[in-house]
C-alpha positions as CSV (number, residue, x, y, z in Angstrom):
1,M,85.7,123.4,95.0
2,A,85.2,122.4,98.6
3,M,87.0,123.1,101.1
4,V,86.1,120.5,104.2
5,D,87.3,121.0,108.1
6,T,88.5,118.3,109.9
7,G,89.3,119.8,112.8
8,A,92.9,120.0,112.5
9,V,93.4,121.6,108.9
10,R,91.2,122.9,106.2
11,L,91.7,120.3,103.0
12,H,90.7,121.2,99.4
13,V,88.3,118.5,97.7
14,Q,87.3,117.7,94.9
15,R,84.2,114.8,94.0
16,L,83.0,113.4,91.0
17,G,80.1,110.8,90.2
18,P,78.5,109.2,87.6
19,R,76.7,112.0,85.5
20,D,73.8,109.6,84.4
21,G,72.1,110.0,87.7
22,R,73.6,106.3,88.0
23,P,74.0,105.3,92.3
24,A,77.6,104.6,92.5
25,T,78.7,101.0,92.6
26,A,82.1,102.3,94.6
27,T,83.8,104.7,96.3
28,V,87.6,105.2,95.1
29,V,89.7,108.0,96.9
30,L,92.4,109.3,95.3
31,V,96.0,110.3,97.4
32,H,98.6,112.4,95.5
33,G,102.5,112.9,96.3
34,L,104.5,115.3,97.8
35,L,105.6,119.0,97.1
36,T,104.8,119.6,93.5
37,D,101.9,117.2,93.2
38,S,98.6,117.8,93.5
39,L,94.8,116.8,92.9
40,A,95.8,117.7,89.6
41,S,97.1,115.0,88.6
42,Y,94.4,112.8,88.8
43,Y,91.7,115.4,87.8
44,F,92.9,115.7,84.7
45,T,94.0,112.3,83.7
46,V,92.0,108.9,85.7
47,A,89.8,110.4,88.2
48,P,86.6,111.5,85.0
49,A,87.0,108.1,83.4
50,F,86.8,106.4,87.0
51,A,83.5,108.6,87.1
52,A,82.5,107.4,83.8
53,A,82.6,104.0,84.7
54,G,80.2,104.2,87.8
55,L,82.6,105.3,90.7
56,D,82.4,108.2,93.3
57,V,85.8,109.6,93.3
58,V,87.1,111.3,95.8
59,M,90.2,113.2,95.7
60,Y,92.1,116.1,98.2
61,D,94.9,118.6,98.2
62,L,97.3,116.8,101.5
63,R,97.8,119.1,104.0
64,G,99.9,122.1,103.0
65,H,99.5,121.3,98.9
66,G,97.3,123.4,96.3
67,R,94.7,124.9,97.9
68,S,94.7,123.1,101.6
69,E,95.6,125.2,104.4
70,R,99.6,125.1,105.4
71,P,100.2,124.7,109.3
72,A,103.5,125.3,110.3
73,D,104.2,121.8,111.3
74,G,102.2,118.3,111.7
75,Y,103.3,116.8,108.6
76,T,104.6,113.3,109.9
77,L,102.8,110.0,107.6
78,D,100.5,109.5,111.2
79,D,99.3,113.4,110.7
80,N,98.2,112.7,107.0
81,V,97.0,109.3,107.9
82,D,95.0,111.0,110.3
83,D,93.9,113.5,108.3
84,L,92.6,111.2,105.4
85,E,90.3,109.1,108.3
86,A,88.8,112.4,109.2
87,L,88.2,113.6,105.6
88,L,86.0,110.3,105.3
89,D,84.3,110.8,108.0
90,R,83.4,114.2,107.6
91,L,82.1,113.1,104.1
92,A,80.1,110.3,105.5
93,V,82.0,108.4,103.4
94,S,80.4,104.8,104.9
95,G,81.7,101.5,103.7
96,P,85.4,100.1,102.6
97,V,87.1,102.2,100.0
98,H,89.5,101.7,97.0
99,L,92.6,103.7,98.0
100,V,94.7,104.7,94.7
101,G,98.3,107.1,95.9
102,N,100.5,108.1,94.0
103,S,104.4,108.3,95.1
104,Y,103.7,109.4,98.8
105,G,100.2,109.3,98.4
106,G,100.3,105.3,98.5
107,T,102.3,105.2,101.7
108,V,99.6,106.9,103.0
109,A,97.1,105.2,101.5
110,F,98.8,101.7,102.6
111,G,99.0,103.4,106.5
112,Y,95.2,104.1,106.4
113,A,94.7,100.4,105.2
114,A,96.9,99.3,107.9
115,R,95.2,101.1,110.5
116,H,91.6,100.6,109.5
117,P,91.9,97.3,107.4
118,K,88.2,96.5,106.9
119,R,87.7,99.8,105.6
120,A,89.8,99.5,102.6
121,A,88.6,97.5,100.1
122,S,91.6,97.6,97.9
123,V,94.9,99.6,97.5
124,T,96.8,100.5,94.5
125,L,100.3,101.7,94.8
126,V,101.2,103.7,92.1
127,E,105.3,104.3,92.3
128,S,104.8,103.8,95.9
129,E,105.7,101.0,98.6
130,P,104.2,100.9,102.5
131,A,106.4,103.0,105.6
132,T,109.3,101.1,106.1
133,A,113.0,102.1,108.1
134,A,114.5,102.0,104.5
135,W,111.5,104.1,103.4
136,A,112.3,106.6,106.0
137,V,115.8,106.9,105.5
138,K,115.2,107.3,101.6
139,L,112.7,110.3,102.1
140,G,115.6,111.6,104.7
141,G,117.8,111.9,102.2
142,I,115.8,112.8,99.2
143,L,113.9,115.9,101.6
144,E,117.3,116.9,102.7
145,R,119.0,117.8,99.1
146,V,115.6,119.3,98.5
147,V,115.4,121.8,101.3
148,T,119.2,122.2,101.2
149,Q,119.2,122.4,97.0
150,L,116.0,124.2,96.8
151,A,114.6,125.8,100.0
152,H,118.0,127.5,100.4
153,N,119.9,128.3,97.3
154,E,116.3,128.7,95.7
155,P,117.1,131.6,93.3
156,D,119.9,129.0,91.4
157,A,117.9,126.5,91.5
158,I,114.4,127.9,90.0
159,A,116.8,129.3,87.3
160,W,118.2,125.6,86.5
161,I,114.8,124.5,86.7
162,T,113.6,126.9,84.3
163,A,116.2,126.5,81.8
164,H,116.2,122.9,81.7
165,R,112.5,122.0,82.6
166,G,110.4,125.1,81.7
167,H,108.3,127.6,83.3
168,N,105.7,125.4,84.5
169,T,108.1,123.3,86.4
170,A,109.8,126.3,87.8
171,R,106.3,127.3,89.0
172,L,105.7,124.3,90.8
173,A,109.5,124.0,92.3
174,R,108.6,127.9,93.5
175,G,105.3,126.7,95.8
176,A,107.7,123.5,96.6
177,A,110.4,125.7,98.1
178,R,107.7,127.7,100.0
179,L,106.7,124.5,101.7
180,A,109.6,123.1,102.1
181,R,111.3,126.4,103.7
182,D,108.2,127.2,105.6
183,T,106.9,124.0,107.5
184,T,108.8,121.3,109.3
185,L,107.8,118.8,106.5
186,G,111.4,118.0,106.1
187,R,111.8,117.1,109.4
188,D,108.5,115.2,109.9
189,I,108.5,113.3,107.1
190,P,111.7,111.5,107.8
191,A,110.7,110.8,111.5
192,S,107.3,109.3,111.0
193,R,106.2,106.2,112.6
194,V,106.6,103.3,110.3
195,L,105.0,99.9,110.0
196,T,106.3,96.2,111.2
197,E,106.4,93.6,108.4
198,D,103.0,92.3,110.8
199,Q,101.7,95.1,110.1
200,I,102.0,95.4,106.6
201,T,101.2,91.8,105.7
202,A,97.9,92.0,108.3
203,V,96.4,94.5,104.6
204,R,94.7,91.9,103.5
205,C,92.9,93.5,100.8
206,P,93.8,93.3,97.3
207,V,96.9,95.4,96.7
208,L,98.4,96.7,93.6
209,G,101.8,97.9,92.6
210,V,102.5,100.0,89.6
211,Y,105.7,101.0,88.6
212,G,107.5,102.5,85.6
213,G,110.0,100.0,84.1
214,D,112.6,102.9,84.0
215,S,111.9,103.8,87.5
216,D,114.3,102.6,90.5
217,L,110.9,101.4,92.3
218,A,110.4,99.0,90.0
219,E,112.7,96.5,92.1
220,L,109.7,96.8,94.4
221,A,107.3,94.6,92.6
222,P,108.9,91.1,93.6
223,W,109.2,92.3,97.1
224,L,105.5,93.3,97.2
225,E,104.4,90.7,96.0
226,A,106.2,88.1,98.4
227,L,105.1,89.9,101.1
228,L,101.3,90.7,100.9
229,P,99.1,88.0,101.1
230,D,96.8,89.3,98.1
231,C,98.9,91.3,95.7
232,R,99.8,91.9,91.9
233,T,102.2,94.2,90.0
234,V,102.5,95.9,87.1
235,V,106.0,97.5,85.7
236,I,104.7,99.7,82.4
237,A,107.7,100.1,80.2
238,G,109.4,103.0,78.9
239,H,108.2,105.0,81.8
240,E,109.7,106.6,85.1
241,H,108.5,108.0,88.0
242,S,105.7,110.3,86.4
243,V,104.0,106.9,84.9
244,L,100.4,108.2,86.0
245,V,99.9,111.0,84.0
246,E,102.7,109.6,81.4
247,A,100.4,106.2,81.1
248,A,96.9,107.3,82.5
249,A,95.1,105.1,80.3
250,T,97.4,102.1,81.2
251,V,97.3,102.9,85.0
252,G,93.8,103.6,85.2
253,G,93.0,100.3,83.3
254,H,94.4,98.1,85.8
255,V,92.9,100.4,88.8
256,L,89.4,99.8,87.4
257,A,90.0,96.0,86.7
258,L,91.1,95.5,90.3
259,V,88.4,97.8,91.7
260,R,85.8,95.9,89.7
261,E,87.7,92.1,90.7
262,A,87.5,93.2,94.6
263,E,83.6,94.5,94.1
264,E,82.5,90.9,92.9
265,A,84.5,89.5,95.1
266,V,82.5,90.6,97.6
267,G,79.5,90.5,96.1
268,H,78.8,93.9,94.8
269,V,77.4,94.8,91.4
270,G,81.1,96.6,90.8
271,V,82.3,97.9,87.7
272,P,81.1,96.1,84.6
273,A,84.2,94.6,83.2
274,R,83.8,95.8,79.1
275,E,82.8,99.6,80.9
276,A,86.1,99.0,82.7
277,G,88.4,98.5,79.6
278,E,86.9,101.1,78.2
279,A,86.2,104.0,80.4
280,V,89.9,105.3,80.6
281,G,90.5,105.3,76.8
282,H,87.3,107.2,75.9
283,A,86.8,109.8,78.8
284,R,87.1,113.3,77.5
285,V,89.7,114.5,80.3
286,P,89.6,118.2,80.5
287,A,92.4,120.0,78.2
288,R,94.5,121.7,80.9
289,E,98.1,120.6,82.1
290,T,98.1,118.8,84.9
291,G,100.5,120.9,87.1
292,H,102.4,117.6,88.2
293,A,105.9,118.1,87.3
294,G,106.7,114.7,87.1
295,A,109.6,115.0,90.0
296,E,107.3,114.8,93.0
297,V,109.3,113.3,96.4
298,R,109.0,109.4,96.5
């Protein structure tokens, strides 16, 4: 475990790379979702396969989440993009990076790409979207329900979650309740500064959208493809919002293919095609639950 002081907050960071002494071909940065999520949802799914494919893998707990510091305030989208910017600077990560964001993490990743277009080699949005006015309204409604039903009525909410979703999900929900109750997250995120359409379309790097076929976010796929200059989307049938965890091999394979193509396009060696296709399916993933409830805020 490593703790990195960004100057504003201390963030828990994990980093994986090729184990055979090869230099990494590119850097991929993994950003997780809100409340019940953490870097564990990557560490125990796709991250080992990305490292096995020759990538330098950076993942971290967002402020207030996992083992990162939990300040009382400062949870706007810009605060989270600031954290990512400062973290990469502290880690001396130079050159463009491939950003992968799950749920809210994708919104953070896209925000970073919009702010630093030359530092983004690609962006993958897993069950996610750029920050728009509609996004802010939707997050406001979801977070209001979380604060009302979970943070302000925790005993009854936890009892229901334990009975219907199990003890592990209940444990994650308790942590989410503390975060919602003890910080300004629920107010800050809906009040975040959002992107204009011009700012969104100015993101010129390749963008991949991955959605569960049974998720309400799947309807974003045609909008993204029409709006962004270089975008493809994948809809994985039979999955909802937890597609990253439930279909890790499929999601990871699409991400590695995007990274390989983006690296080849700029003349880098990139991830060999055969290796990209095999890495996710055959890499050894630690035998431990991810700690991901599958219901993080979108």
